[in-house]
C-alpha positions as CSV (number, residue, x, y, z in Angstrom):
1,M,25.9,-116.1,21.3
2,K,28.7,-115.2,19.5
3,F,28.3,-112.1,16.4
4,T,31.5,-111.2,14.3
5,L,31.7,-108.6,11.9
6,Q,32.9,-109.2,9.0
7,S,32.4,-106.4,6.6
8,N,31.1,-103.2,5.9
9,T,31.0,-101.2,3.3
10,P,32.1,-97.8,1.2
11,L,29.1,-94.9,1.4
12,S,26.7,-97.1,3.8
13,K,26.6,-98.2,7.1
14,A,25.5,-102.3,5.9
15,R,27.2,-104.7,7.5
16,A,27.7,-108.3,7.0
17,G,28.7,-110.7,9.9
18,R,28.1,-113.9,11.4
19,I,26.0,-114.9,14.5
20,E,27.1,-118.4,15.8
21,T,24.1,-119.9,18.1
22,D,23.6,-123.5,19.7
23,H,21.8,-124.7,16.8
24,G,24.1,-123.4,14.1
25,S,25.4,-120.1,12.7
26,I,23.4,-117.4,10.8
27,E,25.0,-114.8,7.3
28,T,23.5,-111.6,8.1
29,P,22.1,-109.8,7.3
30,I,19.3,-112.2,7.0
31,F,15.5,-112.7,6.8
32,M,14.0,-114.8,9.2
33,P,10.5,-116.1,7.5
34,V,7.7,-115.5,10.9
35,G,6.4,-119.6,12.2
36,T,3.7,-117.6,14.6
37,I,2.4,-121.0,16.0
38,G,5.2,-123.3,15.1
39,S,4.8,-123.5,11.8
40,V,5.5,-121.0,8.4
41,K,2.2,-121.5,6.9
42,G,2.0,-124.1,4.4
43,V,6.0,-124.8,4.3
44,L,7.5,-127.8,5.2
45,S,10.3,-127.8,7.2
46,K,12.0,-129.6,4.2
47,D,11.5,-126.4,1.7
48,L,12.2,-124.1,4.2
49,K,15.9,-125.5,4.7
50,E,16.8,-127.1,0.9
51,D,14.7,-123.9,-1.4
52,I,14.1,-121.2,1.0
53,K,17.5,-121.8,2.6
54,A,16.0,-120.3,5.9
55,Q,18.7,-120.3,8.2
56,I,16.3,-118.9,11.3
57,I,12.7,-119.0,11.9
58,L,10.5,-116.6,14.5
59,G,7.9,-118.3,17.0
60,N,5.5,-116.0,18.7
61,T,5.2,-116.3,22.4
62,Y,1.5,-115.1,23.0
63,H,0.4,-117.4,20.2
64,L,2.6,-120.5,21.2
65,Y,1.1,-119.7,24.8
66,L,-2.3,-119.9,24.3
67,R,-1.9,-123.4,21.9
68,P,-0.6,-125.4,21.9
69,G,0.4,-124.6,25.3
70,I,3.9,-124.6,27.1
71,D,3.4,-127.3,29.3
72,I,2.7,-129.4,25.5
73,I,6.0,-128.2,24.2
74,E,7.7,-128.5,27.7
75,Q,6.7,-132.4,27.2
76,A,8.1,-132.4,23.9
77,G,11.8,-131.2,24.9
78,G,11.7,-127.6,23.4
79,L,9.9,-125.8,20.1
80,H,13.0,-127.3,17.9
81,R,11.6,-130.7,19.0
82,F,8.6,-129.8,18.8
83,I,8.5,-129.2,15.1
84,G,11.5,-130.9,14.2
85,W,13.5,-127.9,13.3
86,D,17.3,-128.3,14.4
87,K,18.4,-124.8,13.6
88,P,18.2,-121.3,15.7
89,I,14.5,-119.8,16.2
90,L,14.3,-116.5,17.8
91,T,10.9,-115.8,19.7
92,D,8.9,-112.6,20.0
93,S,7.9,-111.8,23.5
94,G,3.8,-111.0,22.5
95,G,4.3,-107.3,23.1
96,F,3.5,-106.7,19.6
97,Q,0.3,-109.3,19.5
98,V,-1.2,-108.0,23.2
99,F,-0.6,-104.3,21.2
100,S,-3.3,-104.8,18.7
101,L,-5.6,-106.6,20.7
102,G,-7.1,-103.2,21.2
103,D,-10.1,-103.0,23.7
104,I,-9.7,-106.7,24.7
105,R,-6.1,-105.9,26.7
106,K,-5.2,-103.4,29.5
107,L,-1.5,-102.4,30.5
108,T,-0.9,-101.7,33.8
109,E,2.4,-101.5,36.2
110,E,2.5,-104.7,36.3
111,G,2.2,-106.3,32.8
112,A,-0.8,-106.6,30.0
113,K,-3.9,-108.3,31.4
114,F,-5.6,-109.6,27.9
115,Q,-8.5,-111.7,26.2
116,S,-7.5,-114.6,24.2
117,H,-8.7,-113.8,20.8
118,I,-9.3,-117.5,20.6
119,D,-11.8,-118.0,23.4
120,G,-11.9,-115.2,25.4
121,S,-10.1,-116.2,28.4
122,R,-8.1,-113.9,30.6
123,H,-4.7,-114.1,31.1
124,L,-2.1,-112.0,32.4
125,F,1.8,-111.7,30.5
126,T,4.7,-109.6,32.9
127,P,7.9,-109.2,32.1
128,E,8.9,-111.8,34.3
129,N,6.2,-114.6,33.6
130,V,7.0,-114.2,29.8
131,I,10.9,-114.5,30.3
132,D,10.1,-117.9,31.6
133,T,7.8,-118.6,28.9
134,Q,10.2,-118.0,27.0
135,R,12.7,-120.3,28.5
136,T,10.4,-123.1,28.6
137,I,9.7,-123.0,24.5
138,G,13.6,-122.7,24.2
139,A,14.0,-120.5,21.5
140,D,17.7,-119.4,21.0
141,I,17.1,-116.0,20.9
142,I,14.3,-114.6,23.3
143,M,13.0,-110.9,22.9
144,A,12.6,-108.4,25.8
145,F,8.8,-107.5,26.9
146,D,7.8,-103.8,25.5
147,E,4.5,-101.9,24.8
148,C,4.7,-101.6,21.2
149,T,3.6,-97.6,20.5
150,P,0.8,-97.4,17.7
151,G,2.5,-94.9,15.0
152,D,0.5,-91.7,15.4
153,A,0.8,-91.6,19.3
154,D,1.5,-88.3,20.6
155,Y,5.0,-87.4,22.7
156,S,2.8,-87.8,26.0
157,Y,1.9,-91.2,25.1
158,A,4.9,-92.0,23.6
159,K,7.2,-91.1,26.4
160,K,5.2,-92.7,29.1
161,S,5.0,-96.2,26.7
162,L,8.5,-95.8,26.4
163,E,9.0,-95.4,30.3
164,L,7.1,-97.9,31.2
165,T,9.0,-100.5,28.4
166,Q,12.3,-99.6,30.0
167,R,10.5,-100.7,33.6
168,W,9.5,-103.7,32.2
169,L,13.1,-104.5,30.5
170,E,14.9,-104.0,33.4
171,R,12.5,-106.5,35.3
172,C,13.1,-108.6,32.1
173,I,16.4,-108.4,32.5
174,T,16.4,-109.5,36.1
175,R,14.3,-112.3,35.4
176,F,16.9,-113.6,32.7
177,N,20.0,-113.2,34.6
178,E,18.4,-115.9,37.4
179,T,17.2,-118.1,35.3
180,E,18.7,-120.8,33.0
181,P,17.8,-122.6,29.8
182,K,15.9,-125.7,30.0
183,Y,17.0,-128.0,26.8
184,G,20.8,-128.1,27.7
185,Y,21.7,-125.2,25.1
186,S,22.4,-121.3,25.5
187,Q,20.0,-118.8,24.9
188,S,20.3,-114.9,24.3
189,F,18.5,-112.0,25.3
190,F,17.3,-109.0,23.1
191,P,16.1,-105.6,24.8
192,I,14.0,-103.6,22.4
193,V,14.1,-99.8,21.5
194,Q,10.8,-97.8,21.4
195,G,10.0,-94.6,21.1
196,C,7.3,-94.3,18.4
197,V,8.9,-91.2,15.8
198,Y,10.1,-88.8,18.0
199,P,14.0,-88.5,17.8
200,E,14.7,-87.3,21.5
201,L,12.6,-90.7,22.7
202,R,14.6,-92.8,20.5
203,K,18.2,-91.9,21.6
204,I,17.1,-92.5,25.2
205,A,15.7,-95.8,24.6
206,A,18.9,-96.5,22.4
207,E,21.5,-95.4,25.0
208,H,19.0,-97.3,27.7
209,V,19.3,-100.7,26.1
210,A,23.2,-100.3,25.4
211,T,24.1,-99.8,29.1
212,F,22.9,-104.2,29.9
213,N,25.2,-105.1,27.5
214,S,23.3,-107.7,25.9
215,D,23.9,-110.3,23.0
216,G,21.4,-108.1,20.6
217,Y,19.6,-105.4,20.5
218,A,15.8,-104.9,18.3
219,I,14.3,-102.0,17.2
220,G,10.5,-102.0,17.5
221,G,7.1,-99.6,16.8
222,L,7.9,-99.4,13.6
223,S,6.1,-100.3,10.2
224,V,3.0,-99.6,12.9
225,G,1.7,-96.7,10.8
226,E,3.8,-93.9,10.7
227,K,5.3,-92.7,7.6
228,E,8.5,-94.6,5.9
229,A,10.7,-91.2,5.8
230,D,10.0,-91.9,9.7
231,M,10.6,-95.3,9.8
232,Y,14.3,-94.5,7.9
233,E,15.1,-91.3,10.4
234,M,14.5,-93.5,13.5
235,I,16.8,-96.7,12.3
236,E,19.7,-94.4,11.7
237,V,18.8,-92.4,15.2
238,V,19.3,-95.7,17.3
239,N,22.2,-97.3,14.8
240,E,24.2,-94.3,16.0
241,V,24.0,-95.6,19.8
242,L,23.8,-98.7,19.2
243,P,27.2,-101.1,20.0
244,E,28.8,-101.6,16.4
245,D,30.0,-105.3,17.5
246,K,26.4,-106.6,18.2
247,P,23.5,-107.6,16.2
248,R,20.7,-105.2,15.1
249,Y,17.4,-106.4,14.4
250,L,14.9,-104.0,12.8
251,M,11.1,-106.2,14.2
252,G,8.1,-106.8,11.6
253,V,10.2,-105.2,8.8
254,G,9.0,-105.3,5.3
255,T,9.0,-104.8,1.8
256,P,11.8,-105.3,0.0
257,V,12.5,-101.6,-0.4
258,N,12.5,-101.5,3.2
259,I,14.6,-104.8,3.7
260,L,17.2,-103.2,1.4
261,Q,16.6,-99.4,2.8
262,A,17.3,-100.7,6.4
263,I,20.3,-102.8,5.2
264,D,21.4,-99.5,4.1
265,R,21.5,-97.9,7.7
266,G,22.9,-100.8,9.5
267,I,20.2,-103.6,10.0
268,D,21.3,-107.3,10.5
269,M,18.3,-109.0,11.1
270,F,14.6,-108.6,9.7
271,D,11.1,-110.7,9.9
272,C,7.7,-109.9,8.5
273,V,4.5,-112.1,7.6
274,M,4.5,-110.1,4.1
275,P,6.1,-112.7,1.7
276,T,3.7,-115.4,3.2
277,R,0.8,-113.3,4.1
278,N,1.2,-111.9,0.4
279,G,2.3,-114.7,-1.3
280,R,-1.0,-116.8,-0.1
281,N,-3.1,-114.0,-1.9
282,G,-1.4,-113.9,-5.2
283,M,1.4,-111.1,-4.8
284,L,4.7,-112.2,-5.9
285,F,7.9,-110.4,-5.6
286,T,10.1,-110.7,-8.4
287,Q,13.8,-109.2,-9.1
288,K,12.2,-107.1,-11.7
289,G,8.9,-106.3,-9.9
290,I,5.8,-107.3,-8.4
291,I,3.9,-109.5,-9.7
292,N,-0.6,-109.9,-9.0
293,I,-0.7,-113.4,-10.4
294,K,-3.9,-113.5,-10.5
295,N,-4.5,-110.3,-13.3
296,N,-5.7,-112.1,-16.8
297,K,-2.6,-110.4,-18.3
298,W,-1.0,-113.7,-16.9
299,R,-3.8,-116.0,-18.2
300,D,-1.4,-117.3,-21.1
301,D,2.1,-116.3,-20.0
302,L,4.1,-119.7,-20.1
303,S,7.7,-118.3,-18.7
304,P,8.8,-118.8,-15.4
305,I,7.2,-116.6,-12.2
306,D,11.2,-115.2,-12.2
307,P,13.2,-115.5,-14.7
308,D,16.3,-114.7,-12.9
309,G,15.5,-116.3,-9.7
310,T,17.2,-119.2,-7.7
311,S,14.0,-121.2,-6.4
312,Y,13.0,-124.7,-8.0
313,V,9.9,-122.8,-7.7
314,D,10.8,-120.2,-10.5
315,H,11.8,-123.0,-12.6
316,H,9.4,-125.5,-12.2
317,Y,6.2,-123.5,-12.5
318,S,5.2,-120.5,-14.8
319,K,2.9,-117.7,-14.5
320,A,-0.1,-118.7,-16.5
321,Y,-0.2,-122.1,-14.0
322,L,-0.1,-120.5,-11.2
323,R,-2.6,-117.9,-12.0
324,H,-5.0,-121.1,-12.9
325,L,-4.4,-122.7,-9.8
326,F,-5.5,-119.2,-7.3
327,N,-8.5,-118.7,-9.8
328,A,-9.1,-122.5,-9.4
329,K,-9.0,-121.7,-5.2
330,E,-5.9,-124.5,-5.1
331,M,-4.4,-125.0,-1.8
332,L,-1.1,-125.5,-4.0
333,A,-1.3,-121.7,-5.1
334,A,-0.6,-120.7,-1.5
335,Q,2.0,-123.1,-1.3
336,I,3.4,-122.2,-4.1
337,G,3.4,-118.4,-3.5
338,S,4.1,-118.6,-0.2
339,I,7.6,-120.1,-1.1
340,H,8.4,-118.3,-4.2
341,N,8.3,-115.5,-1.9
342,L,10.5,-116.6,1.1
343,A,12.9,-117.8,-1.2
344,F,13.2,-114.3,-3.0
345,Y,13.6,-112.4,0.7
346,L,16.0,-114.8,1.2
347,W,18.1,-114.3,-1.8
348,L,17.5,-110.5,-1.4
349,V,19.3,-110.7,1.7
350,G,21.9,-113.5,0.8
351,E,22.6,-111.3,-2.6
352,A,23.3,-107.9,-0.4
353,R,25.6,-109.7,1.5
354,K,27.4,-111.0,-1.3
355,Q,27.4,-106.8,-2.5
356,I,28.6,-105.9,0.8
357,L,31.3,-108.1,0.5
358,A,32.3,-107.2,-2.4
359,G,32.1,-103.2,-1.5
360,T,29.1,-102.7,-4.3
361,F,26.4,-102.9,-1.9
362,K,25.3,-98.8,-2.6
363,E,25.5,-99.2,-6.1
364,W,23.6,-101.9,-6.2
365,K,21.1,-101.7,-3.9
366,E,20.2,-97.9,-5.9
367,V,19.5,-100.5,-8.9
368,M,17.3,-102.4,-7.0
369,V,15.0,-100.0,-5.2
370,K,14.3,-99.0,-8.3
371,Q,13.3,-102.4,-9.9
372,L,11.9,-103.6,-6.5
373,A,9.0,-101.5,-6.2
374,H,8.1,-101.3,-10.1
375,R,4.4,-103.2,-10.4
376,L,4.3,-105.4,-13.5
């Protein structure tokens, strides 16, 4: 993988760049639609490519490991072939999913023992077998196995959690270096910076991961219950340490406002379930603000969902029609909502990139964050 930093912008840490992989290039800043089990829920690959203009999607090791199973994916020749997607893929290692299992998982030095949320069967994830699993899935970018520390953890717990993540990281890197890709194209490895909301721990974590000279770096353990101000502060602390010539990935974040604020602080890559999850439930993001399309106020509004939008959804469907579909519980409603929101997120990071290259990002961002948070 190769990363080229193309432009900075005045009065901001915002960056525009390009990531080159064997499955194509990615222009940053970029948002990655979440395809947890090998599909971006309710969205065809054709729509992802042509209308949403996704350049990379995300899959999840935990979910793909449980079903369909790694053996099926290997028989298919990797996840790209299994799902019919010829652009880059990133896989999350499953650390966040194991964290979210709560009482049906146990962390040890060896790894994480957990019960499947599907059938209760027992499994063990270790740094080594998670790397092996991601090798078999065949993602272009694979992630370290870590503990996602809760946002409200006290300092003592956060410190012990980080130390475990650091020991696991060293085992992940050893395993990655002693194994090879399976399908004839290269794979890159990203460590994950943890440390909860404690600047000292985040700085230690960032300095530790930076010693490994990886192809890129991720920031995890944010947007998990902490205050937004704490999230932004942790991004600033970490990005002061991480190498400038490598991409920075903020995991699981977030709202359109979160994304612009993080770009302003030097983040290059994002993923979040919010656009699809909210879209399925009738919350739509637009350039003028947030719409709850189920509200009665849209009953006879025949204007486009986002009059300034660039998606075919915005030019072919009215607010009144989409409200009708949601109220009638028609499956198409969830599909249109998901496509609209994903197209908006990709428009947002694409427009941010244009503003960075033009040197006008800061002024544009200040206007946009006010509009995007407004409820229509």
